[in-house]
N, C-alpha and C positions, 0 to 999 in steps of 0.2 A: 504493498497500501503507498504510496505513493502521500508526503506530507508537503504541506504550500506555506509559504509564511510570505506576509506583503509587506514590503518595506515602504512606511508609510511616505518619506520625505522623496522617494524617487516613484515611488507608484510601480516599480519591477516588482515579480515576482521569483520565490527560491524555491525549485523543486530540489527534494532530496530524499533520497530512498531507506535512508539511516538517520534521521532527523530525532530527535530528542525523544524517546518514548516514556521514559524511566527515570523520575530524578532521587538518587540518592545520596545520603550523606551518611558520614559515621558519627555514631554517638556512644558515651559509654553508660552502661546503666550500673546500677549498685542496688544489692541488697539492703535495705535497713537494717534488719537484725543483724548482720553480720560485717555490713560495710564492705564486701568481696564484688568489685567491679568486672563487668565483662565488656569490650567493647561490641558493636554489633553494626550492620551496615542496615540501614530503615529508607524505608521507601517516604517521599514527600507527597502526599496527595490532595492536591487542592478541591477536590472534591469530597473526601471524606470530612467528616461533621463529628470525629470523635477521634480518640488514643487508643491503638489497639494492637496488641500484641498475640503473639500464637501460641494457643495451647500444647502445641507439639515443643515451641521453642523453651516454653515457660517448665514444662515438666522435665526437660534434659538440664535446664539450668536450676533444677529445683528450686525456684522461686516459692515463695508464700502465696498462698491465694486466699480469697475471702469469700465467700458465699454471699451474692445481694438476695435481698429478701422477694424480690421479683423479677424473673429472668427477662431481658428487653430483647424484642423483636427488630431483626437487621433488615433493613430496604437495603434490595439491589437497586441498582444504577438506574434502572428504569420506572423506578419508584413502587414496584411489586414488593411484599413479603418475602422475604428467605427462609422457607420454611425448614430447609436443614440446618440452621444455624442458630445459635441464641445466644446474648450473651446473659452465662449462668455466674461468673466471678469478673473480681477486679481485685487487682493487686497495686501497691504505692511501691515507689521507688524512685530514686534519687536519677536525676536524668543530667548526663556532662555533656555540653556540648562548647567549643570555641569559648573557653575559660568559664562558663556560666553555668551554674547548677541549680536546681530546682526540683523540689518531691512533687511528683504528681501520680493521679490513680489514674489506671489506665485501665481498660477494657481488655476481657480476654474472651478468644473465640477461636476457636479450631477450622480446620482446614483453607488454611489460606497460604499462599506463595511465597508473603514475606514475614518475616520473624515480627517486625514490629512496622506500624504506619502511623504516620503524625500527620495530624489535621491542617485546615486553611489557617486555623488561629494561631498554632505554634509556627507556621510560615512565618505569618504578618507580623506576632508578636518577636520572634527573634530575627527574620530576615535575614537568613541564612547567605553567605557567599555561593554562586554556583558557578562554577565551572561549564559551561554551556558545551563547549566543543569535547570536553570529556566525558560530561555525562556524570558531574557527581557536585 
């Protein structure tokens, strides 16, 4: 699939088959109870409306989970409910990025490609420097 970018100043179009499809950054995640840190590559998703961590990654890293009272239903990109996935657990952790530390509560979900997905408000708040040519 070809991606299209329009340069507003010159009106020209640029077509590129390998244009940026996913933007990732590396962040540090720290278990609050034992202050042990792990570095992970995360997906920055401007469409996401929450912070999400993979249940498989949580299990592998042995993070401590907290069961939530009422499960949260997830919507697909098209707005329909995802009947196979619910958010039933959250976890608190410290996130480290570019010299900044922040304690956050993250929703845990199974069956996703990425270990961690960070939402639009995180992007807006931290305004990460992204190298568009190297896709990170």
